[in-house]
N, C-alpha and C positions, 0 to 999 in steps of 0.2 A: 676584357669586359664580359661579365656573365650574362646569360640569357635574361635573368631577372631585372637587369638594368636597362634592357632594350625596351624602348617605348612601345613599339609595335613589331613583335617578332614575325617573321615570315611563317606562312602556314605550315611548312615542313618542319620548322623549329617548334612552333607552338603545339603541334599535334604529333610529335615524333612517336610517342608511345602508341597512339592509335594506328598510325601508318605501319609501324613495325608489327603490331599484333595482327593486322589485316594481312600483311604480306606473309607472315609466318603460317597462317591458317588457310591461305588461298591456294587451292590446288586446281583451279580452273585454268584453261588455256589463256596465255597472255600474248597479245600482239607483239611483234618485234619491237624492242626498245622500251616496252612498258614495264614499270615496276610492279604492277599488279594487274589482275584480270579486269575486264570491263565490269563484271558483277561486283567485284570488290570496290572499284571506284564509286559505283552507285551507292553501295552500302556506306562508304566513307562519307559521301555527301549527305545522305538521308538519315544516317544514324541507325542504331539497333544494338543488339547484344550478340556477341560471337559465341561459338560453342564452348570456348574456354572461360566464358564469363566476362570477358572484356566488354565494357560498355563504350560504344562509339557514339559520340555526341552528334546530333544533327547539325549540319552546316547550312542546309537549305530546307525551308519549310514550304512545301508546295507539291505540285503534281509530280509523282515519280516518273511518269511517262516522259515529261520534258527533259529530265536529267538523263534518262535512258537514251533518248534521241540524241542529246548532246554528246554523250559518251560514245555511242555507236558511230556518230559522224567522225569523231577523231580517230576511230579505228579504220577509217577508209582514207582515200586520198583527197577528200574534200576538207576545206577549212571550216571552222565553226564561227558563226556570227551570233552573238547574244544581243538581242534587240529588246528595248523596252523603255519606258519612261524613266527619268532619273530616280534612283533610290530603290530599284527592284532587285538588288543584289547581283547585278551583272558582274561587277568587278570581284565581288566576294566569291561567286561561283567560278569565275575564270581562274582566280588564284588557287582555289582548292583543287580544281581539275588538274592544273599544272603540277601542284604538289603531289597529288596522288599518282599521276601517270608518269611524270618525269623525275619526281623527287626534287624538283627545283622550280620555284615560281618566280625567279628573279630575272629571267630573260624578258624584260618589260620595255615597251615603248609607250610613252605617254603622248597621245596625240594632241597637238595644239595647232593654232594657226601658224606658229613658228617652226613646226617640225619639218626637217629637211630629209632628202633621200639618204644623206650620209648617216643620219641618226638611225635609220632602218638597217642599212646594208653594211657600210664600212666607211671609215674616214682615213686620214693620214696623219702621221707624226711629221709635221711640216719641217721640223729641224732636220730630221733624217732624210726626208724627201728632197730637200734642197741640197743637202750634202752628198747624198748617194744616188738620188734618182728613185724612181718607183721600184720597190722591192717588197717582198713578203714581210721583211723586218720593219719596214716603214708603215705598213698597213695596220690600221687599228680596227679590229673586227667590231661590228655592231651586233645587236641582239639577234637579228635574223641570220647573219653570218655564223655566229657561234651556235645557234640552235641547229642549223643545218649540219655543222661539223659534228656536233655531239649526238644528233638524233633526239632532240628534245623539243618540247612545246615552247612556242614563243607567244607572248601576250601583247596585243595591241589595244590599248585603252583609248576610248573616244576616237575611233577610226575616222568618223565623219567630221571631226574637227580639223583634220589635216587637209591641206590644199589638195584638190583633185589630182594634180600631177604627181604629188607625193604618194597618194593612195595607189595610183596606177603603177608605181614602181614594184608593187607586190604581184602584179599579174603574171610576170614571167616566173617568179618564185613559186607561185601556187600552181601554175599550169605545167611548167616544165620541170619543177623541182630542182632547178639549178640557179645559181647566182653568178652571172658573168662578171669578170674582173678584167675589163678591156685594157686597163693600164699595165697589167702583167700578162696579157694575152692568155688568160686562163679562166677557169670557172670553178665554183664550188658546187659539188653535187650533194644533195641532201642524203644523210644517213637515215636508215629506217627508224621510225619513231618521231621524226620531225613532223610537225604540223603547226598550225597557227590558230589561236583563239582571239577574235576581235570582239569588242563591245561597242555599241553605238546607241545613242538616244533617239527615239522616234518622235519625241516632242520636246524640243529645246531650241534655243536661239543660238546663232553662230555656228550652224552645221552646214556641211557641203554634201550634196548628193553623191552617192557612189555611181561610178560608170556601170553600164550594163555588163561590160566585160569582166569587171572585178566582182560584181554581185553574183555572177554565175559561178564563180569559184568557191562561193560560200554556201553552206547549208545554214539557214536562218532558224533560230529558236527564239521565240518571243517569250520573255519572262514577264508574267503579269503581276500586278499588285496583289497582295493577299486577298483571298476570296471572301473571307469572313472577318468580322471584328475580333473574334476569339483567336483566330490564327495570327492576326497582326499583333494582338496584345501579347501572345506567347513569344513571338519573334522579338518584340521590343523588350520584354522582361528579361529574356535570356541574354541579349546583346548588351543591355545596360549593366547586367551583373558582371559580364566578362570585361566590359570597359572599366567598370569601377575598380576591379582588381588590377587591370593593366595600368591604370592611371594612379593607383595607390590612393584613391579617395577614402576619406574616413568612412567607416561603415555606417550606412544609413538604410533603414528598411525602405525598400522601393515599394511604396504603397500602391497596390494594384488599382485602387480607386482612382488615383491620379494618373496612372498610366492609361487606364480605361478612358479617362476624360480626354487626354491628349489624342488618343486614337479616334475617339468619337468625333471630336472637332475636326480632325484632319479628314476622316472618311466622309463626313457630311459635306464639308466644303469642297472636297474633290469631286463628289458625285452630284452636287447641286441639289441635294435632297436630304431632309432630316431622316434619322434612322427609322422613324415610324411611318415614313413615306407620306406624311400629311402636308409638309411645307416645302415649296420649291425655294431654292437659294441661288444667289448669284455666286459664280465660281471665280476665285481670285486667279491672278496670273501665274502664281507659283505652282509647283508640283505637289507640295505637301506630302512627300513620300514617306515611306516607312523609315528610311535612313534619317530624314529630318525629325521624325518623331523620336527616334533613339537619341539624337543630339539634344532635343529639347528636354527629355527626361534626365539625361546625363548632366546637363547644365543645371537642372533643378536640384539634382542630388548634391552637386558642388555647393550650390547656394545654401541648401538645408544643412549641410555638414559644417560649412565655415561661417555662415552668418545667421543661421536659424537655430531651431531648438533640437536639431538632429532628426527631425521627422519630416518627410516630404509632404508639403502642403500646397494648396492652390496658389498661394503667393509666390511659391518657388518656380512654378511652371508658367504662370501667366505671361511674364515678359518674353519667354522663349516662344510661346505660341503666337503672340502678337507679332514678334519679329519675323517668324516664319510665314505668317499669313500676309502681312503688309509688305510685300516686296516693292510694289509701286505705291509711293506715299500719297498719291491722289486717288486712283481708281480702287486700289485694294483697301484703302482706308474706308471708303464708302461701303465696300462689301463687308468688311469686318464690323463696322458700326451697326449695319442692318442685322447681321447675324447675332451680335451681342445683345442688341435691344429687342430683336424679334424672336429669338430662340432661347438664348442663354438666360435672359432675365426672368423668363416664365418657367424655366425647367426646375422641377423639384429637386432639392438637394444640391443645387449648383449656385446658391447664393454667395458662398465664399469666393468662388471663382469669378462670378460676375463683379463683385466688389473689388477684387484684386485687379481685374482688367480695367475697371472704371478708374481706379486709383492711378493707373499708368497715364491716363489722359489729363489728370489734374496737375 
C-alpha cells in the first residue's frame, strides 16, 4: 500500500521531507534519545524557512512560548499534560511533538471509560500463558512498555476519560521510570528519551478528576482557543485545504467569505457576545471549537463539489453550522433560534445564510 492510499498518514510519514531537512541542518545540542534539538522541534511545530530554503509549514498557530514550554518539559524528567477545551489542537500538537522528537507518533493509548491497565502496560497471549505459564514470550507489550524499551515518547489521549485507578497505574512509571512485571519477578527500566504526553479536556462531560499524586508528575500547558478571528480563519483555511487533498475531494474554491462566516458564528456563540460587542447572546452547550469549524467547512466543500455548482455557498455550510450548534435539541434550539432571528436576520450581507438556515426548519 502506497502512502497516497492511506486516508490519514502519521505525522512522520506526511512530513518526512520537513523532518529530514530540519534534522540535516540542526547542529544544536540534542537531549539523549531525541531525533533533533529542542529548537528544531519548536521550528517544526511553528513553521518557518531554513537556511537551505526549505519551507517548514506551521503545524500550530498560537503563542510560541507555549510550544517552547511544552518542548522544554519533555527535555526534563516531567511528563507533559496538554489541557484545553475540545478542539484546541491538543492531539495535533501531541502527535507532531512525538514525530519530531522520537520519529514515531504511533505509541498511542486512547483513553476511554473502558481503558484497562493492560492496555497501558502489557497483556498476555493467553494461549501461550496457559500452555507455558508466565514468560517473556507470552507477554504482549503495551505502548508504555514499548516506549520505555525504545526510549520514545508515549501519547495518552483523553487521560481523564480513563477510570481513576487506571490513570494511577502511571504514577510509578512517571516517578520511578520503571514498570514492574511481578508475574516474571522483573521490571522494565526506561531508556533515555522516554517520556509521556497526555491530553485532557478541561470542559467536557464524562471525565474523571486526576489524583493529586498523578497531577504532580505532569507539567501542564493550557492550549487556548485562537486569540483572534483572523488567526482562526487562517487555521481553518489551511486545514481544510489539507483535508481536501487527503480525502481526494473534487477541487472547490474554499471561499474565504464562507469560512469567515462559520468562524464568526462559532466565536460569537462561544463568547456569548457579538463581534461588535453590542449584543449579549445565550451560549449553547457545545464547544463550537476550531476543529468543529474545520469539519463544517470540509462538509460544505463536499456538498458543493458533489451536489452544488462547484462553489462553496451559504446553503452548503448552513446544515453543518446548525448541527454543530444544536447539540441539545431543546435548549440549544432556543439559543440558535434567538441568534438567527436576533443577529443573523439583521446583519448586512448575510441574507443568503439566513434564508438557508430558515429553509432547514421548514
